FIMIZA-187724 format. One record per residue (C-alpha): chain; residue in three letters; y negated, x negated, z; residue number from 1. Coordinates in nm, 3 decimals, padded with zeros to 5 digits. Example, Ala and Ser with C-alpha at 12.3 -4.5 7.8 and 13.67 -1.06 7.14 Angstrom:
+----+-----+---------+---------+---------+-----+
! ch !  aa !       v !       u !       w !   i !
+----+-----+---------+---------+---------+-----+
!  A ! ALA !  00.450 ! -01.230 !  00.780 !   1 !
!  A ! SER !  00.106 ! -01.367 !  00.714 !   2 !
+----+-----+---------+---------+---------+-----+
end
This chain:
+----+-----+---------+---------+---------+-----+
! ch !  aa !       v !       u !       w !   i !
+----+-----+---------+---------+---------+-----+
!  A ! MET ! -08.164 !  14.214 ! -10.379 !   1 !
!  A ! ASN ! -08.331 !  14.528 ! -10.630 !   2 !
!  A ! LYS ! -08.033 !  14.567 ! -10.777 !   3 !
!  A ! LEU ! -07.822 !  14.659 ! -10.421 !   4 !
!  A ! LEU ! -08.136 !  14.885 ! -10.353 !   5 !
!  A ! GLN ! -08.089 !  15.078 ! -10.664 !   6 !
!  A ! LYS ! -07.748 !  15.134 ! -10.619 !   7 !
!  A ! ILE ! -07.747 !  15.216 ! -10.273 !   8 !
!  A ! ARG ! -08.050 !  15.507 ! -10.370 !   9 !
!  A ! LEU ! -07.794 !  15.598 ! -10.649 !  10 !
!  A ! GLN ! -07.538 !  15.660 ! -10.412 !  11 !
!  A ! THR ! -07.750 !  15.906 ! -10.219 !  12 !
!  A ! ASP ! -07.879 !  16.105 ! -10.486 !  13 !
!  A ! ILE ! -07.501 !  16.156 ! -10.601 !  14 !
!  A ! ILE ! -07.438 !  16.270 ! -10.231 !  15 !
!  A ! LYS ! -07.720 !  16.495 ! -10.220 !  16 !
!  A ! ASN ! -07.647 !  16.659 ! -10.569 !  17 !
!  A ! LEU ! -07.305 !  16.691 ! -10.449 !  18 !
!  A ! LYS ! -07.222 !  17.077 ! -10.339 !  19 !
!  A ! LEU ! -06.974 !  17.174 ! -10.078 !  20 !
!  A ! LYS ! -06.793 !  17.374 ! -10.261 !  21 !
!  A ! ASP ! -06.699 !  17.058 ! -10.504 !  22 !
!  A ! ILE ! -06.489 !  16.916 ! -10.190 !  23 !
!  A ! TYR ! -06.129 !  16.993 ! -10.220 !  24 !
!  A ! ILE ! -06.031 !  17.106 ! -09.844 !  25 !
!  A ! PRO ! -05.629 !  17.214 ! -09.843 !  26 !
!  A ! ILE ! -05.682 !  17.405 ! -09.536 !  27 !
!  A ! ASN ! -05.874 !  17.674 ! -09.801 !  28 !
!  A ! ASN ! -05.583 !  17.660 ! -10.022 !  29 !
!  A ! ASN ! -05.375 !  17.969 ! -10.023 !  30 !
!  A ! ASN ! -05.182 !  17.885 ! -10.334 !  31 !
!  A ! GLY ! -04.790 !  17.910 ! -10.264 !  32 !
!  A ! SER ! -04.802 !  18.100 ! -09.939 !  33 !
!  A ! ILE ! -04.617 !  18.372 ! -10.051 !  34 !
!  A ! MET ! -04.337 !  18.139 ! -10.180 !  35 !
!  A ! VAL ! -04.348 !  18.031 ! -09.777 !  36 !
!  A ! ILE ! -04.369 !  18.358 ! -09.655 !  37 !
!  A ! ALA ! -04.043 !  18.491 ! -09.863 !  38 !
!  A ! ILE ! -03.826 !  18.177 ! -09.794 !  39 !
!  A ! MET ! -03.864 !  18.273 ! -09.383 !  40 !
!  A ! LEU ! -03.814 !  18.598 ! -09.438 !  41 !
!  A ! LEU ! -03.496 !  18.518 ! -09.650 !  42 !
!  A ! ALA ! -03.378 !  18.317 ! -09.381 !  43 !
!  A ! ILE ! -03.472 !  18.601 ! -09.113 !  44 !
!  A ! ILE ! -03.228 !  18.802 ! -09.324 !  45 !
!  A ! THR ! -02.982 !  18.554 ! -09.389 !  46 !
!  A ! ILE ! -02.967 !  18.518 ! -08.971 !  47 !
!  A ! ILE ! -02.930 !  18.887 ! -08.915 !  48 !
!  A ! GLY ! -02.653 !  18.918 ! -09.149 !  49 !
!  A ! LEU ! -02.459 !  18.632 ! -09.056 !  50 !
!  A ! THR ! -02.511 !  18.756 ! -08.675 !  51 !
!  A ! SER ! -02.349 !  19.118 ! -08.798 !  52 !
!  A ! SER ! -02.083 !  18.996 ! -08.959 !  53 !
!  A ! GLU ! -01.969 !  18.839 ! -08.631 !  54 !
!  A ! THR ! -02.025 !  19.141 ! -08.427 !  55 !
!  A ! VAL ! -01.847 !  19.340 ! -08.716 !  56 !
!  A ! VAL ! -01.561 !  19.074 ! -08.674 !  57 !
!  A ! THR ! -01.546 !  19.061 ! -08.302 !  58 !
!  A ! GLU ! -01.509 !  19.432 ! -08.287 !  59 !
!  A ! GLN ! -01.202 !  19.467 ! -08.535 !  60 !
!  A ! PHE ! -01.056 !  19.225 ! -08.283 !  61 !
!  A ! ILE ! -01.108 !  19.454 ! -07.952 !  62 !
!  A ! ILE ! -01.017 !  19.754 ! -08.202 !  63 !
!  A ! ARG ! -00.671 !  19.577 ! -08.301 !  64 !
!  A ! ASN ! -00.623 !  19.469 ! -07.931 !  65 !
!  A ! GLN ! -00.676 !  19.797 ! -07.785 !  66 !
!  A ! ALA ! -00.452 !  19.926 ! -08.046 !  67 !
!  A ! ILE ! -00.136 !  19.688 ! -07.997 !  68 !
!  A ! TYR ! -00.192 !  19.753 ! -07.589 !  69 !
!  A ! LYS ! -00.112 !  20.107 ! -07.641 !  70 !
!  A ! GLN !  00.136 !  20.062 ! -07.839 !  71 !
!  A ! ASN !  00.316 !  19.814 ! -07.612 !  72 !
!  A ! LEU !  00.213 !  20.068 ! -07.302 !  73 !
!  A ! ASN !  00.369 !  20.361 ! -07.511 !  74 !
!  A ! MET !  00.710 !  20.147 ! -07.619 !  75 !
!  A ! VAL !  00.727 !  20.034 ! -07.204 !  76 !
!  A ! GLU !  00.695 !  20.405 ! -07.095 !  77 !
!  A ! SER !  00.966 !  20.533 ! -07.346 !  78 !
!  A ! ALA !  01.210 !  20.289 ! -07.218 !  79 !
!  A ! ALA !  01.128 !  20.364 ! -06.844 !  80 !
!  A ! MET !  01.194 !  20.719 ! -06.905 !  81 !
!  A ! GLU !  01.516 !  20.699 ! -07.073 !  82 !
!  A ! GLY !  01.606 !  20.481 ! -06.873 !  83 !
!  A ! LEU !  01.547 !  20.705 ! -06.558 !  84 !
!  A ! GLN !  01.698 !  20.952 ! -06.693 !  85 !
!  A ! PHE !  01.982 !  20.773 ! -06.808 !  86 !
!  A ! PHE !  02.047 !  20.664 ! -06.434 !  87 !
!  A ! MET !  01.986 !  21.011 ! -06.252 !  88 !
!  A ! GLN !  02.243 !  21.157 ! -06.457 !  89 !
!  A ! ARG !  02.466 !  20.936 ! -06.316 !  90 !
!  A ! PRO !  02.690 !  21.095 ! -06.028 !  91 !
!  A ! PRO !  02.618 !  21.005 ! -05.685 !  92 !
!  A ! ASP !  02.955 !  20.850 ! -05.602 !  93 !
!  A ! ASP !  02.952 !  20.608 ! -05.959 !  94 !
!  A ! GLN !  03.017 !  20.285 ! -05.837 !  95 !
!  A ! ASN !  02.840 !  20.126 ! -06.127 !  96 !
!  A ! ILE !  02.498 !  20.264 ! -05.929 !  97 !
!  A ! VAL !  02.606 !  20.234 ! -05.612 !  98 !
!  A ! THR !  02.677 !  19.861 ! -05.544 !  99 !
!  A ! VAL !  02.605 !  19.587 ! -05.742 ! 100 !
!  A ! ALA !  02.929 !  19.436 ! -05.716 ! 101 !
!  A ! GLY !  03.116 !  19.501 ! -06.065 ! 102 !
!  A ! SER !  02.864 !  19.719 ! -06.185 ! 103 !
!  A ! THR !  02.677 !  19.672 ! -06.534 ! 104 !
!  A ! ILE !  02.366 !  19.847 ! -06.460 ! 105 !
!  A ! LEU !  02.255 !  19.738 ! -06.104 ! 106 !
!  A ! ASN !  02.122 !  19.436 ! -06.004 ! 107 !
!  A ! ASN !  02.068 !  19.319 ! -05.606 ! 108 !
!  A ! ILE !  01.735 !  19.366 ! -05.501 ! 109 !
!  A ! ASN !  01.666 !  19.096 ! -05.344 ! 110 !
!  A ! SER !  01.748 !  18.887 ! -05.602 ! 111 !
!  A ! ASN !  01.477 !  18.606 ! -05.681 ! 112 !
!  A ! LEU !  01.362 !  18.790 ! -06.000 ! 113 !
!  A ! ALA !  01.328 !  19.122 ! -05.769 ! 114 !
!  A ! THR !  01.147 !  18.935 ! -05.516 ! 115 !
!  A ! ASN !  00.929 !  18.625 ! -05.674 ! 116 !
!  A ! VAL !  00.976 !  18.549 ! -06.035 ! 117 !
!  A ! TRP !  00.853 !  18.918 ! -06.148 ! 118 !
!  A ! TYR !  00.561 !  18.931 ! -05.913 ! 119 !
!  A ! ALA !  00.458 !  18.599 ! -06.035 ! 120 !
!  A ! SER !  00.127 !  18.502 ! -06.176 ! 121 !
!  A ! GLY !  00.099 !  18.511 ! -06.571 ! 122 !
!  A ! PRO !  00.499 !  18.485 ! -06.629 ! 123 !
!  A ! SER !  00.602 !  18.411 ! -06.971 ! 124 !
!  A ! GLY !  00.911 !  18.492 ! -07.164 ! 125 !
!  A ! GLN !  01.132 !  18.748 ! -07.097 ! 126 !
!  A ! LEU !  01.191 !  18.805 ! -06.750 ! 127 !
!  A ! LEU !  01.516 !  19.084 ! -06.821 ! 128 !
!  A ! LYS !  01.737 !  18.863 ! -06.973 ! 129 !
!  A ! GLY !  02.073 !  18.750 ! -06.863 ! 130 !
!  A ! ILE !  02.115 !  19.012 ! -06.617 ! 131 !
!  A ! ASN !  02.252 !  19.358 ! -06.622 ! 132 !
!  A ! VAL !  02.027 !  19.529 ! -06.869 ! 133 !
!  A ! LEU !  01.996 !  19.899 ! -06.947 ! 134 !
!  A ! PRO !  02.068 !  20.019 ! -07.332 ! 135 !
!  A ! ILE !  01.752 !  20.152 ! -07.456 ! 136 !
!  A ! ASN !  01.832 !  20.362 ! -07.748 ! 137 !
!  A ! ILE !  01.526 !  20.502 ! -07.829 ! 138 !
!  A ! ILE !  01.374 !  20.456 ! -08.191 ! 139 !
!  A ! LEU !  01.162 !  20.252 ! -08.185 ! 140 !
!  A ! GLN !  00.914 !  20.240 ! -08.547 ! 141 !
!  A ! ASN !  00.650 !  20.029 ! -08.414 ! 142 !
!  A ! LEU !  00.975 !  19.760 ! -08.323 ! 143 !
!  A ! GLN !  01.070 !  19.776 ! -08.698 ! 144 !
!  A ! GLU !  00.703 !  19.700 ! -08.850 ! 145 !
!  A ! ARG !  00.626 !  19.453 ! -08.675 ! 146 !
!  A ! GLY !  00.942 !  19.231 ! -08.738 ! 147 !
!  A ! GLU !  01.086 !  19.228 ! -08.404 ! 148 !
!  A ! VAL !  01.439 !  19.145 ! -08.325 ! 149 !
!  A ! LEU !  01.668 !  19.373 ! -08.373 ! 150 !
!  A ! LYS !  02.048 !  19.438 ! -08.291 ! 151 !
!  A ! ASN !  02.357 !  19.662 ! -08.431 ! 152 !
!  A ! ASN !  02.100 !  19.769 ! -08.723 ! 153 !
!  A ! ASN !  02.002 !  20.107 ! -08.514 ! 154 !
!  A ! LEU !  01.647 !  19.995 ! -08.423 ! 155 !
!  A ! VAL !  01.767 !  19.908 ! -08.071 ! 156 !
!  A ! ALA !  01.558 !  19.639 ! -07.901 ! 157 !
!  A ! LYS !  01.760 !  19.310 ! -07.809 ! 158 !
!  A ! PHE !  01.578 !  19.207 ! -07.498 ! 159 !
!  A ! ASN !  01.194 !  19.242 ! -07.600 ! 160 !
!  A ! LEU !  01.228 !  19.574 ! -07.505 ! 161 !
!  A ! ALA !  01.435 !  19.591 ! -07.187 ! 162 !
!  A ! ALA !  01.487 !  19.815 ! -06.859 ! 163 !
!  A ! ALA !  01.725 !  19.702 ! -06.561 ! 164 !
!  A ! PHE !  01.785 !  19.859 ! -06.173 ! 165 !
!  A ! PHE !  01.722 !  19.705 ! -05.890 ! 166 !
!  A ! GLY !  01.906 !  19.863 ! -05.537 ! 167 !
!  A ! TRP !  01.928 !  19.942 ! -05.313 ! 168 !
!  A ! GLU !  01.718 !  19.942 ! -04.992 ! 169 !
!  A ! ASN !  01.723 !  20.177 ! -04.698 ! 170 !
!  A ! VAL !  01.433 !  20.483 ! -04.723 ! 171 !
!  A ! PRO !  01.225 !  20.450 ! -04.376 ! 172 !
!  A ! MET !  01.055 !  20.707 ! -04.222 ! 173 !
!  A ! GLN !  00.709 !  20.680 ! -04.122 ! 174 !
!  A ! GLY !  00.746 !  20.748 ! -03.757 ! 175 !
!  A ! GLY !  01.020 !  20.496 ! -03.756 ! 176 !
!  A ! GLY !  01.378 !  20.521 ! -03.838 ! 177 !
!  A ! SER !  01.540 !  20.541 ! -04.174 ! 178 !
!  A ! GLU !  01.637 !  20.834 ! -04.428 ! 179 !
!  A ! SER !  01.941 !  20.630 ! -04.482 ! 180 !
!  A ! LEU !  02.145 !  20.700 ! -04.212 ! 181 !
!  A ! GLY !  02.486 !  20.751 ! -04.278 ! 182 !
!  A ! ILE !  02.607 !  21.155 ! -04.194 ! 183 !
!  A ! GLY !  02.986 !  21.095 ! -04.254 ! 184 !
!  A ! ALA !  03.212 !  20.945 ! -04.500 ! 185 !
!  A ! ASN !  03.191 !  21.010 ! -04.856 ! 186 !
!  A ! LYS !  02.820 !  21.183 ! -04.755 ! 187 !
!  A ! PRO !  02.513 !  21.114 ! -04.986 ! 188 !
!  A ! ILE !  02.213 !  20.946 ! -04.818 ! 189 !
!  A ! TRP !  01.893 !  20.831 ! -04.941 ! 190 !
!  A ! ARG !  01.827 !  20.528 ! -05.117 ! 191 !
!  A ! GLN !  01.553 !  20.366 ! -05.224 ! 192 !
!  A ! GLY !  01.534 !  20.057 ! -05.530 ! 193 !
!  A ! ARG !  01.330 !  20.005 ! -05.850 ! 194 !
!  A ! LEU !  01.312 !  20.032 ! -06.234 ! 195 !
!  A ! LEU !  01.186 !  19.733 ! -06.414 ! 196 !
!  A ! THR !  01.060 !  19.768 ! -06.775 ! 197 !
!  A ! GLU !  00.931 !  19.477 ! -07.017 ! 198 !
!  A ! TYR !  00.827 !  19.471 ! -07.339 ! 199 !
!  A ! VAL !  00.759 !  19.033 ! -07.476 ! 200 !
!  A ! SER !  00.696 !  19.006 ! -07.804 ! 201 !
!  A ! THR !  00.933 !  18.775 ! -07.989 ! 202 !
!  A ! ASN !  00.688 !  18.601 ! -08.192 ! 203 !
!  A ! ASN !  00.387 !  18.609 ! -07.932 ! 204 !
!  A ! SER !  00.158 !  18.818 ! -08.175 ! 205 !
!  A ! TYR !  00.173 !  19.132 ! -07.953 ! 206 !
!  A ! GLY !  00.114 !  19.011 ! -07.609 ! 207 !
!  A ! THR !  00.389 !  19.111 ! -07.314 ! 208 !
!  A ! LEU !  00.371 !  19.382 ! -07.085 ! 209 !
!  A ! ARG !  00.546 !  19.515 ! -06.791 ! 210 !
!  A ! MET !  00.596 !  19.781 ! -06.584 ! 211 !
!  A ! GLU !  00.778 !  19.875 ! -06.268 ! 212 !
!  A ! ILE !  00.890 !  20.263 ! -06.088 ! 213 !
!  A ! GLY !  01.024 !  20.323 ! -05.736 ! 214 !
!  A ! LEU !  01.304 !  20.551 ! -05.731 ! 215 !
!  A ! LYS !  01.497 !  20.724 ! -05.438 ! 216 !
!  A ! ARG !  01.781 !  20.883 ! -05.460 ! 217 !
!  A ! ARG !  02.111 !  20.995 ! -05.240 ! 218 !
!  A ! LEU !  02.410 !  20.775 ! -05.311 ! 219 !
!  A ! VAL !  02.750 !  20.819 ! -05.161 ! 220 !
!  A ! GLN !  02.831 !  20.484 ! -05.020 ! 221 !
!  A ! ASN !  03.146 !  20.430 ! -04.846 ! 222 !
+----+-----+---------+---------+---------+-----+
end
């Protein structure tokens, strides 16, 4: 019993003599804090860098798509203007533009292509093929650079860039009636039609663009 009491007194004396600074308190230890802060900063910088890289890539894709769209628009407009010039220079009694029967450049304006397919939502593939298509003779360096389908080795687009005329309809008047009334044999009368132009990338890398222009001119219809 005496030995036990002596042991308890000894332990009590040790606790009394023990100083607070001799006790290890982890929360007061700053060792390694700089390394932790550095790792956190490195992680933050890495995240910012990855986000910036993704933003740059997205912007580059947007710029590329805008450039492709502008090129497509310029090509389709050029084809439309050439087709319109070709058509308007034909004499008004040229049967090749007056009537669809036997024509090589005119198509029926009431065909399924002109009334339905052309206006369908998101039609894929080339629509202006297997019909009377105007020859587009403009020099298109963009097509050559893209490796598009060409013919005759002279940079003339095959079907991926095409224009076609569809006619004819009477020209209505706002107050009623029509401007297309006949006034005598072999006399020109007003008729209206449409010029359809399209570009369809042959390898699906440059998209599709279609354009429609309304036209009106005098024609001699016997």
